[in-house]
C-alpha positions in Angstrom: 0.0 0.1 -0.2 0.8 3.8 -0.3 0.4 4.7 3.1 3.6 3.9 5.2 1.4 3.4 8.2 -0.9 0.6 6.7 -0.7 -2.6 8.6 -2.6 -5.7 9.1 -2.9 -7.0 12.7 -3.3 -10.9 14.4 -4.4 -10.7 17.5 -4.4 -14.0 19.2 -7.4 -14.1 22.4 -4.2 -15.2 24.9 -1.7 -12.3 23.9 -3.7 -9.6 25.7 -1.8 -7.5 28.3 1.3 -8.6 29.4 4.5 -7.1 31.7 7.1 -8.0 29.1 6.5 -7.7 25.3 9.1 -9.2 22.7 9.2 -7.9 19.6 11.1 -10.3 16.8 11.4 -7.8 13.8 11.1 -10.3 10.6 11.9 -9.8 6.9 11.5 -12.9 4.3 12.5 -15.1 7.7 10.4 -18.0 6.4 13.2 -20.6 7.2 13.7 -19.2 10.5 10.6 -17.8 12.0 9.0 -21.2 13.4 11.9 -22.2 14.9 12.8 -18.9 16.7 8.9 -18.5 18.4 9.0 -22.2 19.2 12.4 -22.3 20.9 11.9 -19.1 22.3 8.4 -20.1 24.1 10.1 -23.1 25.1 12.7 -21.1 27.3 9.5 -18.6 28.5 7.4 -21.2 30.1 10.3 -20.6 33.1 9.9 -16.6 33.0 9.2 -15.1 35.9 6.9 -12.2 34.2 4.4 -12.4 32.6 5.2 -12.1 28.8 3.9 -12.1 24.9 5.7 -12.4 21.8 4.9 -9.6 18.6 6.2 -10.9 15.4 6.3 -7.9 13.0 6.7 -8.5 9.1 8.0 -5.5 8.1 7.8 -5.9 4.0 8.6 -9.7 3.4 7.8 -10.9 0.0 8.1 -14.8 0.8 6.1 -17.0 3.2 7.1 -15.2 6.8 3.4 -13.6 6.8 1.7 -17.1 6.5 4.2 -18.7 9.3 3.5 -15.9 11.5 -0.4 -15.5 11.0 -0.1 -19.4 11.7 2.2 -19.6 14.8 -0.2 -16.4 16.0 -3.5 -18.7 15.7 -1.8 -21.6 16.9 0.1 -20.7 20.1 -1.1 -18.5 22.8 0.9 -15.5 24.0 1.7 -14.7 20.5 0.8 -11.9 18.4 1.4 -11.1 14.6 1.8 -7.7 13.3 2.4 -6.6 9.5 4.2 -3.1 8.2 4.1 -2.6 4.3 7.6 -0.8 4.9 11.1 -2.3 5.6 13.7 -1.7 8.3 14.2 -3.0 11.9 13.7 0.6 13.3 10.4 0.8 11.4 9.4 -2.6 12.7 10.2 -1.9 16.8 9.0 1.9 16.3 5.4 0.7 15.8 5.2 -2.6 17.9 7.0 -0.7 20.7 4.6 2.2 20.3 1.4 0.2 20.7 2.5 -2.3 23.0 -0.1 -3.0 26.1 3.4 -4.1 28.1 4.9 -1.8 30.8 8.4 -3.4 29.4 9.5 -3.4 25.6 12.1 -5.8 24.4 13.4 -7.4 20.8 15.7 -9.7 19.6 16.8 -10.9 16.5 15.2 -14.1 14.4 18.1 -15.8 13.9 18.5 -16.5 18.0 22.5 -15.4 17.7 22.2 -14.3 21.3 21.9 -17.1 24.3 18.2 -17.1 26.0 20.2 -17.2 29.3 20.7 -13.2 29.5 16.8 -12.6 28.5 15.8 -12.2 32.1 18.9 -10.4 33.9 18.4 -8.0 30.8 14.6 -7.5 31.6 15.3 -7.6 35.4 17.4 -4.4 35.3 14.6 -2.5 33.9 11.9 -4.0 35.4 13.6 -3.5 39.2 13.5 0.2 38.1 17.3 0.9 38.1 17.5 1.2 34.7 15.2 3.0 31.6 17.3 0.8 28.6 19.1 -2.4 29.3 21.2 -4.1 26.2 23.0 -7.1 25.5 26.7 -6.5 25.1 29.2 -8.9 22.5 32.0 -6.6 23.8 32.4 -6.5 27.3 34.4 -8.5 29.7 32.2 -12.0 30.3 30.6 -12.0 26.8 31.5 -14.5 24.6 31.2 -14.1 20.7 32.0 -16.4 17.7 31.9 -14.4 15.0 33.8 -13.6 11.7 37.0 -11.4 11.5 35.5 -8.9 9.3 32.1 -8.2 11.3 34.2 -8.0 14.7 37.1 -5.7 13.7 34.0 -3.8 11.7 31.9 -3.7 14.9 34.7 -2.6 17.5 36.1 0.1 15.3 31.8 1.7 15.2 31.7 1.2 19.0 34.9 3.0 19.5 34.3 5.8 17.5 31.2 6.3 19.7 33.1 6.3 22.9 35.3 8.5 21.4 33.3 10.7 19.4 30.1 10.7 21.5 31.6 9.4 24.6 28.8 6.9 24.9 29.0 4.7 28.5 27.9 1.4 26.4 30.0 -1.0 24.8 27.9 -2.2 21.7 25.1 -0.5 20.1 24.3 -3.1 17.4 23.5 -6.5 19.2 19.8 -7.2 18.6 19.5 -7.5 22.0 17.7 -4.8 23.9 14.7 -3.7 26.6 13.1 -0.6 27.9 11.0 0.7 29.9 7.9 1.6 27.5 6.6 4.8 29.0 10.2 6.1 29.1 11.2 4.9 25.4 8.3 6.3 23.9 9.3 9.8 23.9 12.5 8.7 22.4 11.1 7.2 19.7 8.9 10.4 18.8 12.8 11.8 18.2 14.5 9.0 16.1 14.8 9.5 12.7 15.7 6.3 11.5 14.0 3.2 10.4 16.7 1.0 9.6 20.0 -0.3 11.2 21.0 2.8 13.0 17.5 2.8 15.1 19.8 1.2 17.9 22.8 3.9 18.0 20.3 6.7 17.2 17.7 5.4 20.4 21.2 4.9 22.7 22.8 8.1 21.8 19.6 10.1 22.8 18.9 8.2 26.0 22.5 9.0 27.1 21.9 12.6 26.1 19.0 12.5 27.7 20.3 11.4 31.2 18.9 8.1 31.3 21.0 5.1 32.3 21.6 2.5 30.3 22.2 -1.1 31.4 24.7 -3.7 29.9 24.7 -7.1 30.3 27.1 -9.4 28.7 25.9 -12.5 26.0 26.6 -15.4 24.4 26.7 -14.9 20.7 26.9 -16.4 17.3 26.9 -15.4 14.3 24.3 -16.5 11.9 25.7 -16.6 8.2 22.5 -16.7 6.9 22.1 -12.7 8.0 20.3 -9.6 6.1 23.1 -7.6 7.1 24.8 -6.0 4.8 27.8 -4.9 6.6 29.6 -2.2 4.0 26.5 -0.6 3.2 24.9 -0.7 6.7 28.7 0.9 8.0 28.2 4.3 5.3 24.7 4.5 6.9 25.6 4.0 10.1 28.2 7.0 9.7 25.6 9.3 7.7 23.3 8.9 11.0 26.2 10.0 13.4 26.7 13.0 11.7 22.9 13.6 11.2 22.8 13.0 15.2 25.7 15.1 16.3 24.4 18.1 14.3 21.1 17.7 16.2 22.7 17.8 19.4 25.2 20.4 19.1 22.2 22.5 17.8 20.2 21.4 20.6 17.3 19.7 19.6 18.0 16.2 21.3 16.6 17.2 24.1 13.4 15.0 25.0 11.2 15.5 27.6 11.5 11.7 29.5 10.0 10.9 33.0 12.8 10.1 35.4 12.7 11.5 39.1 15.7 13.3 40.4 17.8 10.9 42.7 17.2 12.0 46.3 19.3 11.1 49.5 18.2 8.0 51.6 19.6 9.3 54.9 16.9 11.9 56.2 19.7 14.6 57.4 22.2 14.4 54.5 23.9 17.2 53.2 23.7 16.3 48.8 26.3 18.5 46.6 24.9 20.3 43.9 24.5 18.7 40.4 27.4 18.9 38.0 26.8 18.9 34.4 29.5 17.9 31.9 29.4 19.5 28.1 30.0 16.9 25.5 29.6 19.9 22.9 33.7 19.3 22.0 33.7 15.6 21.4 30.6 16.1 19.4 32.3 18.4 17.6 35.3 16.4 16.8 33.2 13.3 15.8 31.1 15.6 13.4 34.0 17.0 12.3 35.6 14.2 11.7 32.6 12.7 9.4 31.7 16.0 7.8 36.2 15.6 6.4 35.9 12.2 5.4 32.5 13.0 3.0 34.5 16.2 1.5 37.4 13.9 0.8 36.1 11.8 -1.4 34.8 14.1 -4.0 38.2 16.1 -3.5 40.2 13.0 -4.2 38.9 12.6 -7.6 40.0 15.8 -9.0 43.3 16.2 -6.3 46.4 15.2 -5.3 45.9 13.3 -1.5 47.6 16.5 -0.3 45.5 19.2 -1.7 42.2 16.9 -1.1 43.5 16.6 2.5 43.9 20.6 2.8 40.8 21.1 1.0 38.7 18.7 3.4 40.1 19.6 6.4 39.1 24.2 5.8 35.2 22.9 4.1 34.8 20.9 7.5 36.1 23.7 9.3 33.6 26.4 7.6 30.4 23.7 7.8 30.9 23.6 11.8 31.5 27.0 12.6 30.3 29.0 9.8 32.1 31.4 7.4 32.0 34.4 9.4 33.4 32.6 12.6 35.8 30.9 10.7 36.7 34.0 8.5 37.5 35.5 12.0 39.4 32.8 13.7 42.7 33.2 11.2 44.6 33.4 14.4 44.3 29.6 14.7 46.7 29.0 11.9 49.4 28.3 14.1 47.5 24.9 15.6 45.9 24.3 11.8 49.8 24.2 10.4 50.5 21.1 12.6 47.4 19.2 12.2 47.4 19.8 8.4 50.9 18.8 8.3 50.1 15.7 10.1 47.3 14.8 8.4 48.9 15.3 5.0 51.5 13.1 6.1 49.4 10.3 7.4 47.5 10.6 3.8 50.9 10.4 1.9 51.8 7.1 4.1 48.9 5.4 2.8 49.9 3.6 -0.4 47.7 4.7 -3.4 46.2 1.7 -4.2 44.2 1.4 -1.1 41.8 4.1 -2.2 40.7 7.7 -0.9 38.5 5.8 2.2 41.6 4.1 3.6 43.3 7.7 3.0 40.7 9.7 4.5 40.7 7.0 7.7 44.3 7.8 7.6 43.9 11.3 8.1 41.1 11.0 10.9 43.4 8.3 13.0 46.0 11.0 13.2 43.5 13.3 14.4 42.3 11.1 16.6 45.9 10.6 18.4 46.2 14.2 18.1 43.6 15.0 20.4 45.0 12.2 22.7 48.3 13.7 23.0 46.6 17.5 23.8 43.9 15.7 26.1 47.5 14.2 28.3 50.0 17.3 27.7 47.0 20.0 27.8 45.6 19.6 30.9 41.4 19.3 31.7 41.0 22.2 28.9 42.2 20.8 26.1 39.7 20.7 22.9 39.8 18.2 20.3 42.0 18.3 17.6 39.7 17.0 14.9 39.2 18.5 11.0 36.8 20.9 12.5 39.2 22.6 13.7 38.4 26.2 11.8 34.6 25.9 13.8 36.2 27.1 17.2 
């Protein structure tokens, strides 16, 4: 249908009000769906909280929807829903917005994450200690089995989140999450991505608005029959990070969430005043690096590496700070000069056969190294040495 909101729904009579709603988004998963649901139900028989399973078919063209409706009609506690649009984010948004449960969760249909982590995940939210809980494959105690390629991309991506956004979570895209429904819904209204970046955007907004994110180390085994296109997803994620960073810098990422302020337990306590920490320099740094990377690619098509590096540095700075502000900061040439020289050296050190992405990556890595050195040697007030240098 043309209407993005159009959907079909099959509701089992026994799948009404629930404390935990576990959403399983599916796209052309006729092979895996039945086994997933039956295995999950067998595990939930010993689950201490009321539950239901919601299958969300978002745009399948095979027999997935037929299997989903059969499962909903046959198994108590199973709910099936169909959307005419694709994207894991769209599926989760629709299911979580309309869920009758106090806690909403989701997991991937391949059950790559061991189900023994489900109750620890939900318990941290049900207890009221945390607003969101996520499974992590990268924290101490986690055990994983996956390809070297996915391991490197995952660790590099989450390192970028920690360095650029100061993220406190270690694994943004593990398909195993839970949240308090009343808290996550205001965030959903602000999340713009409907695809794989949905998870990252939700978590960044949650931390930006002071919510507590709890991590549960999981056992995780890669299913080689995955629908994830790694490189395409990685590029989409970089574009999403730039958008979120820009939104935060402009003050448009604040959400009114219902979370009470902590109060002292002792009746005679004299609490200290709250202290606010600004992440603006870090956000400027990561946004500058992303803008640099996007600018370097087209420039490199026509220019030599050194010239493309200089042009990308200037364009990233102008984009962040504005022409007037950047033009008024020519005194920063004493800082810009060494940064330009070092990043040019890094770019020229990359073999020509490696391509422009490798050259841009070398320059960004050099900027991160400069930032680290300045923070270590320059005291607490040191600013990030990103390609956004001209924006300061």
